[in-house]
C-alpha positions as CSV (number, residue, x, y, z in Angstrom):
1,M,4.9,77.0,-102.2
2,E,1.7,78.9,-103.3
3,F,0.0,77.5,-99.4
4,L,3.1,78.6,-97.9
5,R,3.9,82.2,-99.1
6,E,0.0,82.9,-98.4
7,N,0.7,81.8,-94.7
8,G,3.1,84.4,-94.5
9,V,6.8,82.1,-95.9
10,Q,8.9,85.4,-96.9
11,R,11.8,82.9,-98.0
12,V,12.4,79.3,-98.7
13,H,15.6,77.7,-99.5
14,R,16.6,73.8,-99.7
15,I,19.1,72.2,-96.9
16,N,22.2,72.1,-98.4
17,P,25.2,70.0,-96.7
18,K,27.8,72.3,-97.9
19,E,26.9,75.3,-96.3
20,L,26.6,75.6,-92.0
21,E,26.0,79.1,-92.7
22,I,22.1,80.2,-91.9
23,S,22.1,83.5,-94.5
24,S,19.3,85.1,-92.9
25,E,18.1,87.4,-90.2
26,I,14.8,86.2,-90.4
27,D,14.0,84.7,-86.5
28,K,11.8,81.7,-87.1
29,H,12.5,79.0,-89.0
30,L,10.7,76.0,-90.2
31,Y,12.4,72.5,-91.0
32,L,9.5,70.9,-93.3
33,M,11.8,67.4,-94.3
34,R,12.2,63.8,-94.8
35,N,13.5,62.0,-91.8
36,T,16.7,60.9,-93.5
37,L,20.0,61.2,-91.2
38,R,21.4,63.4,-93.8
39,N,18.7,65.6,-93.5
40,V,19.0,65.3,-90.0
41,R,22.8,66.2,-89.4
42,T,22.9,69.1,-91.6
43,V,20.5,70.8,-89.8
44,C,21.3,70.0,-86.7
45,A,25.0,71.6,-87.7
46,Q,23.5,74.1,-89.3
47,V,21.7,74.9,-85.5
48,A,24.7,74.3,-83.9
49,H,26.8,77.0,-86.1
50,D,23.8,79.7,-86.2
51,V,23.6,78.9,-81.7
52,R,27.4,79.6,-82.0
53,V,27.5,83.0,-84.6
54,R,24.8,84.3,-83.0
55,Q,26.1,84.0,-79.2
56,S,29.4,85.4,-80.3
57,K,27.8,88.5,-81.5
58,G,26.0,88.6,-78.1
59,T,22.1,88.6,-80.5
60,Y,19.5,86.9,-79.4
61,P,17.8,83.2,-79.8
62,R,15.9,81.9,-83.4
63,K,12.9,79.9,-83.1
64,R,12.9,76.7,-84.7
65,H,10.5,74.3,-85.7
66,L,11.1,70.9,-87.0
67,V,8.3,68.7,-89.3
68,F,9.1,66.1,-90.7
69,I,7.3,64.0,-93.9
70,P,6.0,61.7,-92.9
71,R,6.5,61.6,-89.4
72,R,9.9,60.7,-87.0
73,T,11.2,57.5,-86.3
74,P,13.7,56.6,-83.3
75,V,16.4,56.9,-85.0
76,I,15.9,60.2,-85.9
77,E,15.3,61.2,-82.1
78,F,18.4,59.1,-81.3
79,T,20.3,61.4,-84.2
80,L,18.8,64.5,-82.6
81,E,20.2,63.6,-78.9
82,Q,23.4,63.3,-80.6
83,Y,24.1,65.5,-82.5
84,G,21.7,68.3,-81.4
85,N,24.2,69.5,-78.7
86,G,22.0,70.8,-76.0
87,F,20.0,73.0,-78.1
88,I,16.1,73.4,-78.7
89,L,14.3,72.3,-81.6
90,N,10.7,72.3,-81.4
91,K,10.0,68.8,-82.8
92,G,6.0,68.0,-85.1
93,N,5.3,65.4,-87.6
94,I,2.6,65.6,-91.0
């Protein structure tokens, strides 16, 4: 966490499957996550909800970057395509 804070990360949140609302006004989101289906589905649901809310308010979209630890797999790619609903997510590996 110290490394993230030293490099400009302002807030850190845990992925919570019970919460769809993204309660942050920061416009750049970085997701560091294990490559489990539960995590991917949760993030896709949160992002889809946030996109709908921001479109209804007429605000510009947020920038998001997903980093999978240790790496993304074909199953994860397929899940992102199925649950992503067409929104753009930048994806990477560590």
